[in-house]
C-alpha positions, 0 to 999 in steps of 0.5 A: 883065425887063431891069433887074430886078436893078437894081430888087432891088438899088436898091429897099432903098436907095430905101426907106432914103432914104424912111425917112430922109425920114419924120418921126422921130416917125412910127415906125409909118410908118417900120416900114411903109416898110421892110415894104413895101420888103422885101415888094416886094423879095421879090415881085421875087425870086420873079418872078426865080425864075419867069423863071429859065432852069434849062437854062443856066449862063450869067449871066442878067438881066445889066446892064453899064454902064461905070463908071470907064472909065480902069481898065475897071471896070464896073457889071456884074450877073448871076445864075446858079443859085447866086446865085438861091438866095442872092438868094431867101434874102436877100429872105426873111430881111430880109422876116422880120427887118423883122417880127421888129424891129417892137418895136425902139424905140431910134432906129427911123429909123436902125435900119430905114435901116441894115437896108435898106442892108445888104440892098442891099450883100448883094445887091450882093455876090451880083450883082456880076460885076465884081471891083472892084464885088464888093469895094466891096460886100463892104467897104461891107456892114461899115458898116451891120453895124458900127452895127447891132451897136454901137448896138442890141447887148447890153452888150459891143456895142462890142467885138463890133462892132469885132472883127467889123469888124477881122476882116472888114476884115483878110480884105478887105485880103487880097482887095484885094491879090489883086484888084490882082495879078489886074489887073496879071497880065491886062495891065490890059486891058478884062477885068482886073476881069471875074469871068467873063473871069478864070475858067477857069485862065488863070494856071496857069503864071504865077509871081511873085517874093516875098522872093527866091523864085519862087512860083506866082502861082496858089497865092499869090493863091488863098490870099490870096482864101482868107483873105478868104473863110474869115474870113467863113465863118467857118473854124477858126481865124478864127472867134473874131469869130463868137460875140461878134457873134452874142451881142451883135447884136440878134435881126434882125442875128443872123439876117441874120449867120447866115442870109446873111452867112456865106454870102458867104464860101462864095459867094466860093469858088464865084464867085471863088476856085475858078473863077479859080484851079482848079488851086490849089483842087484842090491845096488841097482836102485842107487845105480839107477838114481845116479843114472837119472841124476846124470841124465837131467843134470848133464842136460841142464848143464848142456843147455847153459853152455855157449861153447858148442864143444862143452855143450856136446861134452855135457850131453855125453854125461846125460847120454851115458846116464841113459846107459846106467839106467839100462844096466840098472834095469838088469832086464834083457831089454834094458841091458841090450839097450845099454850096450846098443846105446854105447855103440850108438853114442860112440858114432853120433857123438863122434860125428858131433865132435868131428863136426865141431873140429871142422868148424873150429878149423875155420873160425878158430873158436867154439863160441855160439855166443862169444864171452863179450855177447857178440855172435860167434856163429850164425847163418851157417845153413846158407853158407855151408850146405854140406856141413849143415846136412851132416850136422842135421843127421848127427844132431837128430841121431844124438837127439834119438829121433825115430829112424836114426840109431839113438832112438832104438837104444833109448827105447830099449832102455825105457822098455827094460827099466819101466817095470822096475823103476817106473818113476825113474823112467818117468822122470828120465823122459824129462832128460830126452825133452831137455836134450832136444831143446838144447840141441835145436836151440844150438842149431837155431843159433848156429845155422839160422838167421843172418850170417855173421860177417866174420864168417863169410869166407868159411869154406864147406866141407872138403872131400876128405872131411866128407869121406871120413863122415860118411861111415858115421852117417851110414852107421847112424842111419842104417842101424837106426832102421835096421839094428839087427846086425848089432843086436844079433851079435850081442844078445846071447852074451847079454842074455847070459849076464841077465840070467846070472843077475836074475838068480839074485 
């Protein structure tokens, strides 16, 4: 199994090169190359899962090769239980997005090549155990995303792409400063960029002088990293790029954005910010919890106010990721396990919602529940599109956190974890669940019940391809809602190790 991470990481790049070498006119060949690449990558991640040792928190399938030896920068890869879930989620969603993108006709070669490049960079972020390598993948990821939104997006795609790029780049600059500070704080030694060696609270007593004031090194640079990761989550008030990016992005890119890229931010907290600066993380937990709570409530209210169904789901992501932040702020076993589980479950349920919006958009060429002129956008879809309605109900209730579906388990664990530490915040956060249920049911009522809109009378129900790529997501939200143990068993030891570290401070 040595080297399997390299295959998972580089196979999409090999696929992208093959796509670029394919004749431009052979669009189906290009699509098939992408599908084969993402399929094999998915199978490799399943193999990773089967071979993964759940009894240890140590990094597995490790590869370490000297890269820039003068500065002790290594090509260092490895995964633990937390990474394993994100790896599978990334592989699954890109496989599905390839199928959902089958109808893309604009610059097909460039589209699928960029999609594969994006998949590889996301794997790189999750696998990297060298901070410099992590940062490189974090920033390179911006390139395919910028072009995928800016070229294949909606009417205001350039604005959305530039705003997404600037926000994430801004956060990345603060992360860069934090990385440089760590490099010098460790004496520029062999482990200066090693994420594993930096962990453990080595900088608790370090100080730094800024603007004539002596400050805690740990607290200053924890917030530098916090800003970089919080923008990507996105945490209120750094969320304003998200609705624009989601609304303007093509369907597959919205799926990847909500399903995987937002998780890079929370993954950064788990892999870097919390274990490297545990004292600052513990001291800041109340602020993190408050920001998470604001994201939950604010995102839910914003979602309720939307007539654009895609924008509604985009704001719901702000609210749901707020629950993840609450789980992280709890710093207890239940809260942390719930947060990681919610990262996975939100990835599958929100992916369902964006894919379903994309399907109805291909038929109607709009996303309005109520159009800007006050006329009905959708209505009566339940009587017209039974298959579509059935899948929509599964995705909606999973997103809502209904017992028996995946969202419930993760949110319940988060509440169990955070209640002892932040009881008032927990009680207020319940309001977010109620608002979430209200806006989702209100959306469903306006879209699926009542008299069918005459403008929509010729809509076709989901075709075989659309049903096929929705099936894996339906299985995930149903099976893991009833039986979450396969996910919890993989991550519990790794999460437990982080909780033990934080409990010492």
